[in-house]
N, CA, C and O atoms as a Tripos MOL2 file, in Angstrom:
@<TRIPOS>MOLECULE
protein
  276   275    69     0     0
PROTEIN
NO_CHARGES

@<TRIPOS>ATOM
      1 N         -14.0250   21.6570   69.0610 N.3       1 MET1
      2 CA        -12.7530   21.2330   68.5020 C.3       1 MET1
      3 C         -12.8630   21.1860   66.9810 C.2       1 MET1
      4 O         -13.9510   21.3160   66.4200 O.2       1 MET1
      5 N         -11.7380   21.0000   66.3340 N.am      2 SER2
      6 CA        -11.7110   20.9490   64.8820 C.3       2 SER2
      7 C         -12.2960   19.6330   64.3910 C.2       2 SER2
      8 O         -12.2040   18.6060   65.0630 O.2       2 SER2
      9 N         -12.9020   19.6820   63.2020 N.am      3 ASP3
     10 CA        -13.4280   18.4380   62.6450 C.3       3 ASP3
     11 C         -12.2910   17.6070   62.0700 C.2       3 ASP3
     12 O         -11.1230   17.9760   62.1960 O.2       3 ASP3
     13 N         -12.6300   16.4780   61.4330 N.am      4 LYS4
     14 CA        -11.5870   15.5580   60.9910 C.3       4 LYS4
     15 C         -10.7140   16.1140   59.8690 C.2       4 LYS4
     16 O          -9.6390   15.5730   59.6130 O.2       4 LYS4
     17 N         -11.1480   17.1840   59.1880 N.am      5 ASN5
     18 CA        -10.3440   17.7910   58.1360 C.3       5 ASN5
     19 C          -9.4720   18.9250   58.6610 C.2       5 ASN5
     20 O          -8.8200   19.6160   57.8790 O.2       5 ASN5
     21 N          -9.4560   19.1230   59.9800 N.am      6 ASN6
     22 CA         -8.6460   20.1510   60.6330 C.3       6 ASN6
     23 C          -9.0520   21.5670   60.2670 C.2       6 ASN6
     24 O          -8.2290   22.4810   60.3270 O.2       6 ASN6
     25 N         -10.3110   21.7630   59.8890 N.am      7 PHE7
     26 CA        -10.8300   23.1020   59.6660 C.3       7 PHE7
     27 C         -11.3840   23.6280   60.9760 C.2       7 PHE7
     28 O         -11.9830   22.8810   61.7500 O.2       7 PHE7
     29 N         -11.1840   24.9160   61.2220 N.am      8 LYS8
     30 CA        -11.6980   25.5170   62.4470 C.3       8 LYS8
     31 C         -12.9470   26.3260   62.1190 C.2       8 LYS8
     32 O         -13.0510   26.9350   61.0550 O.2       8 LYS8
     33 N         -13.8790   26.3180   63.0440 N.am      9 SER9
     34 CA        -15.0630   27.1580   62.8910 C.3       9 SER9
     35 C         -14.6730   28.6080   63.1580 C.2       9 SER9
     36 O         -13.5930   28.8820   63.6820 O.2       9 SER9
     37 N         -15.5530   29.5270   62.7980 N.am     10 GLY10
     38 CA        -15.3080   30.9400   63.0650 C.3      10 GLY10
     39 C         -15.0910   31.1990   64.5400 C.2      10 GLY10
     40 O         -14.2410   32.0040   64.9200 O.2      10 GLY10
     41 N         -15.8720   30.5040   65.3820 N.am     11 TYR11
     42 CA        -15.7270   30.6570   66.8280 C.3      11 TYR11
     43 C         -14.3320   30.2340   67.2790 C.2      11 TYR11
     44 O         -13.6970   30.9250   68.0760 O.2      11 TYR11
     45 N         -13.8580   29.1010   66.7690 N.am     12 GLU12
     46 CA        -12.5380   28.6030   67.1600 C.3      12 GLU12
     47 C         -11.4240   29.5390   66.6890 C.2      12 GLU12
     48 O         -10.4320   29.7320   67.3920 O.2      12 GLU12
     49 N         -11.5890   30.1150   65.5070 N.am     13 ILE13
     50 CA        -10.5940   31.0630   65.0090 C.3      13 ILE13
     51 C         -10.5590   32.2930   65.9010 C.2      13 ILE13
     52 O          -9.4820   32.7470   66.2900 O.2      13 ILE13
     53 N         -11.7410   32.8430   66.2340 N.am     14 ARG14
     54 CA        -11.7850   34.0230   67.0950 C.3      14 ARG14
     55 C         -11.2140   33.7200   68.4740 C.2      14 ARG14
     56 O         -10.5190   34.5500   69.0600 O.2      14 ARG14
     57 N         -11.5080   32.5310   68.9880 N.am     15 GLU15
     58 CA        -10.9670   32.1330   70.2910 C.3      15 GLU15
     59 C          -9.4350   32.0770   70.2470 C.2      15 GLU15
     60 O          -8.7690   32.5370   71.1740 O.2      15 GLU15
     61 N          -8.8920   31.5240   69.1880 N.am     16 SER16
     62 CA         -7.4330   31.4600   69.0330 C.3      16 SER16
     63 C          -6.8270   32.8500   68.9250 C.2      16 SER16
     64 O          -5.7750   33.1260   69.5020 O.2      16 SER16
     65 N          -7.5010   33.7290   68.1780 N.am     17 LEU17
     66 CA         -6.9920   35.0910   68.0090 C.3      17 LEU17
     67 C          -7.0130   35.8540   69.3210 C.2      17 LEU17
     68 O          -6.0960   36.6280   69.5970 O.2      17 LEU17
     69 N          -8.0420   35.6520   70.1340 N.am     18 ILE18
     70 CA         -8.0960   36.3060   71.4500 C.3      18 ILE18
     71 C          -6.9220   35.8140   72.3080 C.2      18 ILE18
     72 O          -6.2660   36.6080   72.9830 O.2      18 ILE18
     73 N          -6.6660   34.5110   72.2780 N.am     19 GLY19
     74 CA         -5.5340   33.9560   73.0370 C.3      19 GLY19
     75 C          -4.2100   34.5370   72.5780 C.2      19 GLY19
     76 O          -3.3520   34.8660   73.3970 O.2      19 GLY19
     77 N          -4.0400   34.6660   71.2550 N.am     20 MET20
     78 CA         -2.8170   35.2650   70.7290 C.3      20 MET20
     79 C          -2.7090   36.7290   71.1360 C.2      20 MET20
     80 O          -1.6340   37.2000   71.5050 O.2      20 MET20
     81 N          -3.8210   37.4410   71.0680 N.am     21 ALA21
     82 CA         -3.8250   38.8670   71.4210 C.3      21 ALA21
     83 C          -3.4680   39.0650   72.8910 C.2      21 ALA21
     84 O          -2.7280   39.9870   73.2320 O.2      21 ALA21
     85 N          -3.9900   38.2060   73.7570 N.am     22 ILE22
     86 CA         -3.6330   38.2840   75.1770 C.3      22 ILE22
     87 C          -2.1300   38.0530   75.3370 C.2      22 ILE22
     88 O          -1.4620   38.7810   76.0710 O.2      22 ILE22
     89 N          -1.6050   37.0510   74.6570 N.am     23 GLY23
     90 CA         -0.1790   36.7510   74.7360 C.3      23 GLY23
     91 C           0.6840   37.9020   74.2450 C.2      23 GLY23
     92 O           1.6980   38.2230   74.8640 O.2      23 GLY23
     93 N           0.2950   38.5220   73.1440 N.am     24 ILE24
     94 CA          1.0460   39.6520   72.6010 C.3      24 ILE24
     95 C           1.0750   40.7970   73.6030 C.2      24 ILE24
     96 O           2.1310   41.3690   73.8700 O.2      24 ILE24
     97 N          -0.0880   41.1290   74.1560 N.am     25 ASN25
     98 CA         -0.1630   42.2340   75.1100 C.3      25 ASN25
     99 C           0.5520   41.9060   76.4090 C.2      25 ASN25
    100 O           1.1840   42.7790   77.0050 O.2      25 ASN25
    101 N           0.4620   40.6650   76.8550 N.am     26 GLN26
    102 CA          1.1490   40.2490   78.0780 C.3      26 GLN26
    103 C           2.6580   40.3510   77.8970 C.2      26 GLN26
    104 O           3.3580   40.8200   78.7950 O.2      26 GLN26
    105 N           3.1610   39.9220   76.7570 N.am     27 GLU27
    106 CA          4.5950   40.0160   76.4750 C.3      27 GLU27
    107 C           5.0460   41.4750   76.4250 C.2      27 GLU27
    108 O           6.1330   41.8080   76.8990 O.2      27 GLU27
    109 N           4.2130   42.3440   75.8500 N.am     28 ARG28
    110 CA          4.5520   43.7670   75.7810 C.3      28 ARG28
    111 C           4.6990   44.3550   77.1740 C.2      28 ARG28
    112 O           5.6510   45.0830   77.4550 O.2      28 ARG28
    113 N           3.7370   44.0310   78.0560 N.am     29 VAL29
    114 CA          3.7880   44.5580   79.4250 C.3      29 VAL29
    115 C           5.0090   44.0100   80.1570 C.2      29 VAL29
    116 O           5.6930   44.7590   80.8550 O.2      29 VAL29
    117 N           5.2920   42.7250   80.0100 N.am     30 GLU30
    118 CA          6.4600   42.1340   80.6700 C.3      30 GLU30
    119 C           7.7600   42.7720   80.1740 C.2      30 GLU30
    120 O           8.6840   42.9910   80.9580 O.2      30 GLU30
    121 N           7.8310   43.0690   78.8680 N.am     31 ARG31
    122 CA          9.0170   43.7200   78.3070 C.3      31 ARG31
    123 C           9.1640   45.1310   78.8680 C.2      31 ARG31
    124 O          10.2680   45.5570   79.2060 O.2      31 ARG31
    125 N           8.0350   45.8610   78.9670 N.am     32 GLU32
    126 CA          8.0900   47.2110   79.5320 C.3      32 GLU32
    127 C           8.5390   47.1860   80.9980 C.2      32 GLU32
    128 O           9.3060   48.0460   81.4310 O.2      32 GLU32
    129 N           8.0590   46.1980   81.7550 N.am     33 ILE33
    130 CA          8.4760   46.0640   83.1530 C.3      33 ILE33
    131 C           9.9750   45.7800   83.2350 C.2      33 ILE33
    132 O          10.6810   46.3850   84.0410 O.2      33 ILE33
    133 N          10.4520   44.8670   82.4070 N.am     34 SER34
    134 CA         11.8900   44.5480   82.3960 C.3      34 SER34
    135 C          12.7130   45.7760   82.0510 C.2      34 SER34
    136 O          13.7590   46.0150   82.6530 O.2      34 SER34
    137 N          12.2430   46.5540   81.0850 N.am     35 ASN35
    138 CA         12.9670   47.7740   80.6990 C.3      35 ASN35
    139 C          12.9960   48.7820   81.8460 C.2      35 ASN35
    140 O          13.9930   49.4780   82.0360 O.2      35 ASN35
    141 N          11.9150   48.8600   82.6010 N.am     36 GLU36
    142 CA         11.8850   49.7880   83.7350 C.3      36 GLU36
    143 C          12.8850   49.3660   84.8140 C.2      36 GLU36
    144 O          13.4920   50.2180   85.4630 O.2      36 GLU36
    145 N          13.0560   48.0640   85.0070 N.am     37 PHE37
    146 CA         13.9980   47.5880   86.0150 C.3      37 PHE37
    147 C          15.4550   47.8320   85.6180 C.2      37 PHE37
    148 O          16.3510   47.7540   86.4590 O.2      37 PHE37
    149 N          15.6900   48.1240   84.3490 N.am     38 LEU38
    150 CA         17.0470   48.4660   83.9100 C.3      38 LEU38
    151 C          17.4150   49.8940   84.3110 C.2      38 LEU38
    152 O          18.5920   50.2500   84.3560 O.2      38 LEU38
    153 N          16.4100   50.6970   84.5980 N.am     39 LYS39
    154 CA         16.6490   52.0820   85.0070 C.3      39 LYS39
    155 C          17.0920   52.1150   86.4690 C.2      39 LYS39
    156 O          16.7520   51.2210   87.2440 O.2      39 LYS39
    157 N          17.8480   53.1440   86.8430 N.am     40 PRO40
    158 CA         18.2650   53.2770   88.2440 C.3      40 PRO40
    159 C          17.0550   53.4730   89.1640 C.2      40 PRO40
    160 O          16.0290   54.0200   88.7590 O.2      40 PRO40
    161 N          17.1970   53.0230   90.3820 N.am     41 GLU41
    162 CA         16.1540   53.2010   91.3990 C.3      41 GLU41
    163 C          15.7970   54.6850   91.4900 C.2      41 GLU41
    164 O          16.6880   55.5350   91.5100 O.2      41 GLU41
    165 N          14.5340   54.9960   91.5450 N.am     42 GLY42
    166 CA         14.0800   56.3750   91.6360 C.3      42 GLY42
    167 C          13.7350   56.9820   90.2840 C.2      42 GLY42
    168 O          13.0950   58.0320   90.2220 O.2      42 GLY42
    169 N          14.1510   56.3360   89.2050 N.am     43 GLN43
    170 CA         13.8360   56.8290   87.8600 C.3      43 GLN43
    171 C          12.8380   55.9260   87.1460 C.2      43 GLN43
    172 O          12.4970   56.1540   85.9850 O.2      43 GLN43
    173 N          12.3840   54.9150   87.8430 N.am     44 ARG44
    174 CA         11.4570   53.9510   87.2430 C.3      44 ARG44
    175 C          10.0360   54.4980   87.2530 C.2      44 ARG44
    176 O           9.6150   55.1650   88.1980 O.2      44 ARG44
    177 N           9.3110   54.2020   86.1880 N.am     45 ASN45
    178 CA          7.9100   54.6000   86.0740 C.3      45 ASN45
    179 C           7.0230   53.3670   86.1760 C.2      45 ASN45
    180 O           7.4400   52.2750   85.7880 O.2      45 ASN45
    181 N           5.8110   53.5240   86.6890 N.am     46 PRO46
    182 CA          4.8920   52.3820   86.7400 C.3      46 PRO46
    183 C           4.4820   51.9650   85.3300 C.2      46 PRO46
    184 O           4.4030   52.7920   84.4210 O.2      46 PRO46
    185 N           4.2280   50.6900   85.1670 N.am     47 VAL47
    186 CA          3.7890   50.1460   83.8790 C.3      47 VAL47
    187 C           2.3350   49.7160   84.0340 C.2      47 VAL47
    188 O           1.9910   48.9420   84.9280 O.2      47 VAL47
    189 N           1.5060   50.2230   83.1620 N.am     48 ASN48
    190 CA          0.0900   49.8490   83.1840 C.3      48 ASN48
    191 C          -0.1090   48.4900   82.5420 C.2      48 ASN48
    192 O           0.5420   48.1560   81.5520 O.2      48 ASN48
    193 N          -1.0120   47.7120   83.1110 N.am     49 ASN49
    194 CA         -1.3700   46.4280   82.5290 C.3      49 ASN49
    195 C          -2.1920   46.6650   81.2780 C.2      49 ASN49
    196 O          -2.7000   47.7670   81.0710 O.2      49 ASN49
    197 N          -2.3310   45.6500   80.4450 N.am     50 TYR50
    198 CA         -3.1430   45.7980   79.2390 C.3      50 TYR50
    199 C          -4.6230   45.7880   79.5980 C.2      50 TYR50
    200 O          -5.0260   45.2630   80.6350 O.2      50 TYR50
    201 N          -5.4210   46.3800   78.7160 N.am     51 THR51
    202 CA         -6.8670   46.4550   78.9320 C.3      51 THR51
    203 C          -7.5860   45.5130   77.9760 C.2      51 THR51
    204 O          -7.0010   45.0100   77.0170 O.2      51 THR51
    205 N          -8.8470   45.2890   78.2530 N.am     52 VAL52
    206 CA         -9.6790   44.4660   77.3620 C.3      52 VAL52
    207 C          -9.7360   45.1120   75.9770 C.2      52 VAL52
    208 O          -9.6700   44.4210   74.9610 O.2      52 VAL52
    209 N          -9.8590   46.4310   75.9450 N.am     53 ASP53
    210 CA         -9.9150   47.1330   74.6610 C.3      53 ASP53
    211 C          -8.6400   46.9140   73.8490 C.2      53 ASP53
    212 O          -8.7000   46.7570   72.6300 O.2      53 ASP53
    213 N          -7.4930   46.9040   74.5170 N.am     54 GLU54
    214 CA         -6.2330   46.6500   73.8140 C.3      54 GLU54
    215 C          -6.2000   45.2200   73.2680 C.2      54 GLU54
    216 O          -5.7350   44.9890   72.1520 O.2      54 GLU54
    217 N          -6.6870   44.2770   74.0450 N.am     55 VAL55
    218 CA         -6.7300   42.8830   73.5860 C.3      55 VAL55
    219 C          -7.6390   42.7650   72.3720 C.2      55 VAL55
    220 O          -7.2790   42.1250   71.3830 O.2      55 VAL55
    221 N          -8.8180   43.3800   72.4430 N.am     56 LEU56
    222 CA         -9.7540   43.3090   71.3220 C.3      56 LEU56
    223 C          -9.1910   43.9910   70.0810 C.2      56 LEU56
    224 O          -9.3690   43.5010   68.9660 O.2      56 LEU56
    225 N          -8.5240   45.1030   70.2670 N.am     57 SER57
    226 CA         -7.9100   45.8120   69.1410 C.3      57 SER57
    227 C          -6.8240   44.9530   68.4890 C.2      57 SER57
    228 O          -6.7420   44.8770   67.2630 O.2      57 SER57
    229 N          -6.0040   44.3150   69.3010 N.am     58 THR58
    230 CA         -4.9520   43.4390   68.7800 C.3      58 THR58
    231 C          -5.5710   42.2510   68.0560 C.2      58 THR58
    232 O          -5.0990   41.8630   66.9870 O.2      58 THR58
    233 N          -6.6250   41.6700   68.6280 N.am     59 ALA59
    234 CA         -7.3030   40.5330   67.9930 C.3      59 ALA59
    235 C          -7.9180   40.9530   66.6550 C.2      59 ALA59
    236 O          -7.8670   40.1970   65.6850 O.2      59 ALA59
    237 N          -8.4900   42.1370   66.6020 N.am     60 GLU60
    238 CA         -9.0660   42.6200   65.3480 C.3      60 GLU60
    239 C          -7.9890   42.8090   64.2850 C.2      60 GLU60
    240 O          -8.2140   42.5150   63.1110 O.2      60 GLU60
    241 N          -6.8300   43.2950   64.6900 N.am     61 THR61
    242 CA         -5.7110   43.4460   63.7590 C.3      61 THR61
    243 C          -5.2910   42.0810   63.2260 C.2      61 THR61
    244 O          -5.0540   41.9270   62.0280 O.2      61 THR61
    245 N          -5.1980   41.0900   64.1120 N.am     62 LEU62
    246 CA         -4.8410   39.7350   63.6830 C.3      62 LEU62
    247 C          -5.9090   39.1640   62.7420 C.2      62 LEU62
    248 O          -5.5850   38.5130   61.7490 O.2      62 LEU62
    249 N          -7.1790   39.4120   63.0620 N.am     63 TYR63
    250 CA         -8.2820   38.9020   62.2380 C.3      63 TYR63
    251 C          -8.2410   39.5200   60.8430 C.2      63 TYR63
    252 O          -8.4720   38.8280   59.8510 O.2      63 TYR63
    253 N          -7.9470   40.8270   60.7620 N.am     64 LYS64
    254 CA         -7.8420   41.4840   59.4530 C.3      64 LYS64
    255 C          -6.7440   40.8300   58.6220 C.2      64 LYS64
    256 O          -6.8920   40.6430   57.4140 O.2      64 LYS64
    257 N          -5.6430   40.4870   59.2820 N.am     65 PHE65
    258 CA         -4.5510   39.8210   58.5770 C.3      65 PHE65
    259 C          -4.9910   38.4420   58.0730 C.2      65 PHE65
    260 O          -4.6770   38.0610   56.9460 O.2      65 PHE65
    261 N          -5.7050   37.7120   58.8990 N.am     66 VAL66
    262 CA         -6.1340   36.3610   58.5370 C.3      66 VAL66
    263 C          -7.1120   36.3900   57.3690 C.2      66 VAL66
    264 O          -7.0650   35.5220   56.4970 O.2      66 VAL66
    265 N          -8.0000   37.3890   57.3490 N.am     67 THR67
    266 CA         -9.0320   37.4370   56.3200 C.3      67 THR67
    267 C          -8.5950   38.1920   55.0660 C.2      67 THR67
    268 O          -9.3350   38.2490   54.0840 O.2      67 THR67
    269 N          -7.3880   38.7730   55.1000 N.am     68 LYS68
    270 CA         -6.8700   39.5250   53.9550 C.3      68 LYS68
    271 C          -6.6440   38.5770   52.7840 C.2      68 LYS68
    272 O          -6.0780   37.4940   52.9370 O.2      68 LYS68
    273 N          -7.0940   39.0060   51.6250 N.am     69 LYS69
    274 CA         -6.9410   38.1420   50.4210 C.3      69 LYS69
    275 C          -5.7450   38.5530   49.6110 C.2      69 LYS69
    276 O          -5.4630   37.9480   48.5760 O.2      69 LYS69
@<TRIPOS>BOND
     1     1     2 1
     2     2     3 1
     3     3     4 2
     4     3     5 am
     5     5     6 1
     6     6     7 1
     7     7     8 2
     8     7     9 am
     9     9    10 1
    10    10    11 1
    11    11    12 2
    12    11    13 am
    13    13    14 1
    14    14    15 1
    15    15    16 2
    16    15    17 am
    17    17    18 1
    18    18    19 1
    19    19    20 2
    20    19    21 am
    21    21    22 1
    22    22    23 1
    23    23    24 2
    24    23    25 am
    25    25    26 1
    26    26    27 1
    27    27    28 2
    28    27    29 am
    29    29    30 1
    30    30    31 1
    31    31    32 2
    32    31    33 am
    33    33    34 1
    34    34    35 1
    35    35    36 2
    36    35    37 am
    37    37    38 1
    38    38    39 1
    39    39    40 2
    40    39    41 am
    41    41    42 1
    42    42    43 1
    43    43    44 2
    44    43    45 am
    45    45    46 1
    46    46    47 1
    47    47    48 2
    48    47    49 am
    49    49    50 1
    50    50    51 1
    51    51    52 2
    52    51    53 am
    53    53    54 1
    54    54    55 1
    55    55    56 2
    56    55    57 am
    57    57    58 1
    58    58    59 1
    59    59    60 2
    60    59    61 am
    61    61    62 1
    62    62    63 1
    63    63    64 2
    64    63    65 am
    65    65    66 1
    66    66    67 1
    67    67    68 2
    68    67    69 am
    69    69    70 1
    70    70    71 1
    71    71    72 2
    72    71    73 am
    73    73    74 1
    74    74    75 1
    75    75    76 2
    76    75    77 am
    77    77    78 1
    78    78    79 1
    79    79    80 2
    80    79    81 am
    81    81    82 1
    82    82    83 1
    83    83    84 2
    84    83    85 am
    85    85    86 1
    86    86    87 1
    87    87    88 2
    88    87    89 am
    89    89    90 1
    90    90    91 1
    91    91    92 2
    92    91    93 am
    93    93    94 1
    94    94    95 1
    95    95    96 2
    96    95    97 am
    97    97    98 1
    98    98    99 1
    99    99   100 2
   100    99   101 am
   101   101   102 1
   102   102   103 1
   103   103   104 2
   104   103   105 am
   105   105   106 1
   106   106   107 1
   107   107   108 2
   108   107   109 am
   109   109   110 1
   110   110   111 1
   111   111   112 2
   112   111   113 am
   113   113   114 1
   114   114   115 1
   115   115   116 2
   116   115   117 am
   117   117   118 1
   118   118   119 1
   119   119   120 2
   120   119   121 am
   121   121   122 1
   122   122   123 1
   123   123   124 2
   124   123   125 am
   125   125   126 1
   126   126   127 1
   127   127   128 2
   128   127   129 am
   129   129   130 1
   130   130   131 1
   131   131   132 2
   132   131   133 am
   133   133   134 1
   134   134   135 1
   135   135   136 2
   136   135   137 am
   137   137   138 1
   138   138   139 1
   139   139   140 2
   140   139   141 am
   141   141   142 1
   142   142   143 1
   143   143   144 2
   144   143   145 am
   145   145   146 1
   146   146   147 1
   147   147   148 2
   148   147   149 am
   149   149   150 1
   150   150   151 1
   151   151   152 2
   152   151   153 am
   153   153   154 1
   154   154   155 1
   155   155   156 2
   156   155   157 am
   157   157   158 1
   158   158   159 1
   159   159   160 2
   160   159   161 am
   161   161   162 1
   162   162   163 1
   163   163   164 2
   164   163   165 am
   165   165   166 1
   166   166   167 1
   167   167   168 2
   168   167   169 am
   169   169   170 1
   170   170   171 1
   171   171   172 2
   172   171   173 am
   173   173   174 1
   174   174   175 1
   175   175   176 2
   176   175   177 am
   177   177   178 1
   178   178   179 1
   179   179   180 2
   180   179   181 am
   181   181   182 1
   182   182   183 1
   183   183   184 2
   184   183   185 am
   185   185   186 1
   186   186   187 1
   187   187   188 2
   188   187   189 am
   189   189   190 1
   190   190   191 1
   191   191   192 2
   192   191   193 am
   193   193   194 1
   194   194   195 1
   195   195   196 2
   196   195   197 am
   197   197   198 1
   198   198   199 1
   199   199   200 2
   200   199   201 am
   201   201   202 1
   202   202   203 1
   203   203   204 2
   204   203   205 am
   205   205   206 1
   206   206   207 1
   207   207   208 2
   208   207   209 am
   209   209   210 1
   210   210   211 1
   211   211   212 2
   212   211   213 am
   213   213   214 1
   214   214   215 1
   215   215   216 2
   216   215   217 am
   217   217   218 1
   218   218   219 1
   219   219   220 2
   220   219   221 am
   221   221   222 1
   222   222   223 1
   223   223   224 2
   224   223   225 am
   225   225   226 1
   226   226   227 1
   227   227   228 2
   228   227   229 am
   229   229   230 1
   230   230   231 1
   231   231   232 2
   232   231   233 am
   233   233   234 1
   234   234   235 1
   235   235   236 2
   236   235   237 am
   237   237   238 1
   238   238   239 1
   239   239   240 2
   240   239   241 am
   241   241   242 1
   242   242   243 1
   243   243   244 2
   244   243   245 am
   245   245   246 1
   246   246   247 1
   247   247   248 2
   248   247   249 am
   249   249   250 1
   250   250   251 1
   251   251   252 2
   252   251   253 am
   253   253   254 1
   254   254   255 1
   255   255   256 2
   256   255   257 am
   257   257   258 1
   258   258   259 1
   259   259   260 2
   260   259   261 am
   261   261   262 1
   262   262   263 1
   263   263   264 2
   264   263   265 am
   265   265   266 1
   266   266   267 1
   267   267   268 2
   268   267   269 am
   269   269   270 1
   270   270   271 1
   271   271   272 2
   272   271   273 am
   273   273   274 1
   274   274   275 1
   275   275   276 2
@<TRIPOS>SUBSTRUCTURE
     1 MET1         2 RESIDUE 1 A MET
     2 SER2         6 RESIDUE 1 A SER
     3 ASP3        10 RESIDUE 1 A ASP
     4 LYS4        14 RESIDUE 1 A LYS
     5 ASN5        18 RESIDUE 1 A ASN
     6 ASN6        22 RESIDUE 1 A ASN
     7 PHE7        26 RESIDUE 1 A PHE
     8 LYS8        30 RESIDUE 1 A LYS
     9 SER9        34 RESIDUE 1 A SER
    10 GLY10       38 RESIDUE 1 A GLY
    11 TYR11       42 RESIDUE 1 A TYR
    12 GLU12       46 RESIDUE 1 A GLU
    13 ILE13       50 RESIDUE 1 A ILE
    14 ARG14       54 RESIDUE 1 A ARG
    15 GLU15       58 RESIDUE 1 A GLU
    16 SER16       62 RESIDUE 1 A SER
    17 LEU17       66 RESIDUE 1 A LEU
    18 ILE18       70 RESIDUE 1 A ILE
    19 GLY19       74 RESIDUE 1 A GLY
    20 MET20       78 RESIDUE 1 A MET
    21 ALA21       82 RESIDUE 1 A ALA
    22 ILE22       86 RESIDUE 1 A ILE
    23 GLY23       90 RESIDUE 1 A GLY
    24 ILE24       94 RESIDUE 1 A ILE
    25 ASN25       98 RESIDUE 1 A ASN
    26 GLN26      102 RESIDUE 1 A GLN
    27 GLU27      106 RESIDUE 1 A GLU
    28 ARG28      110 RESIDUE 1 A ARG
    29 VAL29      114 RESIDUE 1 A VAL
    30 GLU30      118 RESIDUE 1 A GLU
    31 ARG31      122 RESIDUE 1 A ARG
    32 GLU32      126 RESIDUE 1 A GLU
    33 ILE33      130 RESIDUE 1 A ILE
    34 SER34      134 RESIDUE 1 A SER
    35 ASN35      138 RESIDUE 1 A ASN
    36 GLU36      142 RESIDUE 1 A GLU
    37 PHE37      146 RESIDUE 1 A PHE
    38 LEU38      150 RESIDUE 1 A LEU
    39 LYS39      154 RESIDUE 1 A LYS
    40 PRO40      158 RESIDUE 1 A PRO
    41 GLU41      162 RESIDUE 1 A GLU
    42 GLY42      166 RESIDUE 1 A GLY
    43 GLN43      170 RESIDUE 1 A GLN
    44 ARG44      174 RESIDUE 1 A ARG
    45 ASN45      178 RESIDUE 1 A ASN
    46 PRO46      182 RESIDUE 1 A PRO
    47 VAL47      186 RESIDUE 1 A VAL
    48 ASN48      190 RESIDUE 1 A ASN
    49 ASN49      194 RESIDUE 1 A ASN
    50 TYR50      198 RESIDUE 1 A TYR
    51 THR51      202 RESIDUE 1 A THR
    52 VAL52      206 RESIDUE 1 A VAL
    53 ASP53      210 RESIDUE 1 A ASP
    54 GLU54      214 RESIDUE 1 A GLU
    55 VAL55      218 RESIDUE 1 A VAL
    56 LEU56      222 RESIDUE 1 A LEU
    57 SER57      226 RESIDUE 1 A SER
    58 THR58      230 RESIDUE 1 A THR
    59 ALA59      234 RESIDUE 1 A ALA
    60 GLU60      238 RESIDUE 1 A GLU
    61 THR61      242 RESIDUE 1 A THR
    62 LEU62      246 RESIDUE 1 A LEU
    63 TYR63      250 RESIDUE 1 A TYR
    64 LYS64      254 RESIDUE 1 A LYS
    65 PHE65      258 RESIDUE 1 A PHE
    66 VAL66      262 RESIDUE 1 A VAL
    67 THR67      266 RESIDUE 1 A THR
    68 LYS68      270 RESIDUE 1 A LYS
    69 LYS69      274 RESIDUE 1 A LYS
């Protein structure tokens, strides 16, 4: 957990970024599924779930933003 000054360790920051990355990818998949259900029956395509690599890539993008000066 955070210390009394509310600073997070590197581990805690990475853990938070992974959680955010999972949420971003999960929302993307849910949006794609919803969009597919708007199509007429027979024209819908399957939606692939997110992968670990996609989560890590998203987390790395978030980390670059956080560490940008």
